[in-house]
N, C-alpha and C positions, 0 to 999 in steps of 0.2 A: 248788194253786200252791206252786211250790218256795220254800223259804226260803233266805236268803243266809247262808252260814256266816260267824260272826264270832267273835272271841276271847270265851272264857267270861268273864262279868262277875264281878268280884271283890265281896266284901262290903264295903259302905262306899262312900265317895266314890272313883270311878276316877281312877287317876293320869293317864290320857291319855283323850281324847275316844273314846267308843264308836263314834261315827259320824264320817264325813268326807264332804265333798262328793263326792269320787270314789267312795266306797262307795255312796253314794246313787244317783249316776248309774249305776253298774254294775247296781245292783238294778233301777233304772227300765228299763234296756235289756233286762234279762232279762224283766221284766214285760210290756214291749211285745211281745217276741218270742212270749211265751205268749198274751197276751190281746189284742194289738192296740191301736191308739189308742183304741178305743171302751172298752176294759176297764181303761185306765190311770187311776187316781185317786190322790190322795195318800193315802187311807185304806188302799187296797190295797197301795200301796208301803210303808207303814208296817207293815202286817201282814206282808209279805215280810221286812222287816228285824227283826221282833219288837220294835217300839218303839211308843210312842204317837204319833199323828200330830204332836202339838205338838213332839216331839223333833226332828222333821225341820227345823222352822223355826228351830233354832239354827245351821243349816248352809246352808240355802237359803231363798230369799225366797218360793218358792211354785213352783207347777207349771211356770211358764215358765222359772224358773231351772233346774229339774230338767232340762227338755228341752234347755236350753243345754248342761248338762253331758253329756247323751246325744249331742248333736251333736258335742261336742269328742271324745268317746270313739270315735265312728265316724270322724270326719275325722282323727283321729290315725293311722288305719291307711291313709290316703291318701298315697301316696309323691310328694313334690314335689322330691326331691333332684335329679332330672335337669334341672330348670330352672336349676340353678347351673352345669351342665357341658355341657348338650347344646343343639342348635338348638331353637328353640321348637316346631316340629312334632314332632321326635323325643321332646322331653320331654313333649308333650301326649299322645303315644301311651302312654308309661309311666304318666302321671297317670291316663288314662282307663281303663286296665286295673285299676289299683289302686283307683281310685274305684268301679268296677263291683264288684269282689270284696268292698269294704267294705260296700256297701249290699246286695248279694245275700245276704250272711250275716245281715242284719237286715231283711227285706222290710217289716215294718210301720212302719219308720221313713221309708220313702220318701215316702209321701204327707204324713206328719206334718212331716218336716223340710223338705220342698220348699215347704211352704206357710206356714212361720212365719219371722219375722224373725231375724237373726243375733244379736240383742241378748243380751249376757252370754256368748256363746260366743268368747272371745278367741282361743283356739288355732285355731279354724275360721277366724276373720278372718285370722290369721297365715298360714295355708295359703294363703288366697286372695292375700294380699299378695305372697307369693312367685311365684304364677303371673302376677299382674298386672305386677309389676316386670320379670319376664323378657320379657313380651310387649312392654312398652314399650321395653325395651332392644333388642328385635328389630325395632323400627321401626313397630310397630302404633300408629296414632294413638290417644291416650288415650280419645276417646268411643267408639271401636270395641271397646275390650277387654272390658268387662263384657257387652255383648251377645253377643259371641263366646263367652265363657265360659259364659254361661247357655244358649246354644244347644247347645254341646257337652254341657253337663250334662243337658239335656233328653233327648238321645239316650242318655246313660249310664244315667239312672235308668229310662228304659223298658227298657234292655237288662238292667239288674239284676233287674227283675221277670220279663223273658223267661227269664232264667237258671234260675229255679225253676219255670217252667212245664212241663207234661208234654212230653217230647219228641215224642209223637205227636199233639199237639193240632191239627195241620192234616190229619190222616189222613182222606181222603175216602172210606174204605172203605164199600162199599154204594151209593155215589152216583156211581161212575165214569162211567156212562153219561150222567148229567145234567150233569157238569162234566168233560168229557174233558181239556181244556187243564189245568185245575187238577190232576187226577189225574196226568197225565203229568208235570207239573213236580214233583209230590210224589214220585213214583218216581225221577225224575232226580236229585233232591236226595238221596234215600237212597243212590243208587249212587254219587254223587260224594263224599259225606262220609265214608264208611267209619265209623271209630270216633269221629270228631269230633262233639260234641254240636251239634245244629242251632242252639242259641242261640248258642254260641261262634262258629259259622261266620258266623251273621247279624251278630253284633257286629263281627267282623273286616270283613266287606263293608261295613258302615255306616260304621265308624270310617275305613277307607281313603277311602271316598267323601267323607266330611266333611272329611278332612285335604287331600285333592286340592283340593276346593273352596276351603278356607280358605287354601291356599298362592296360588292364583289371586287371591283377594280381598286377601290381604295385600300382594301385589306391587301390585296396583291402588291401594289406599288409601294404600300407603306412598309411591308415586309422586305421587299426587294432593296429599298433604300436604307434599310437598318443595318 
């Protein structure tokens, strides 16, 4: 297990804190990448940081607080700036792309963060606040906003995992006679994609379909609410 580089400790009482909440979160994210959620413990995190487990609790309340810090690190990489300047659907496309990249870089966090509450992750809540405010400004009825965001997120998180899957995972080689339609579609996809990774093409197809459907729904619910 890799250790986290930290400044050399001086003899005697340090002038500044050796640990910070941010450093702990960065180490936790690295540990999750290496060991997955099942291998993540406070004891192993302390070992990676070369401190006693008790030292962690001077900066975090416990494992849930560490996970909140990890969530913030990942969500900090999600671009919401377009929601301030672009129409909601164009902004959501930018958001979806950066969201997928952020989670594809850390696959073990997908299941972990998707099933835990946002408690303690203020920066992540602020990210959502920007998205929600833009959708309300665009005329989305407030009760529709969070279900829509979660629906889009569900697609993005699945696509983030697909991004790290083998490109040939659907290869039916050896079974073409038994599954002729599937085998033909697989060859057609190869011919049409060229150098584009299959996962990227699938993401673009799915995102376009989602946004097309959401535009129709947006118009319907906006008119119904007016």
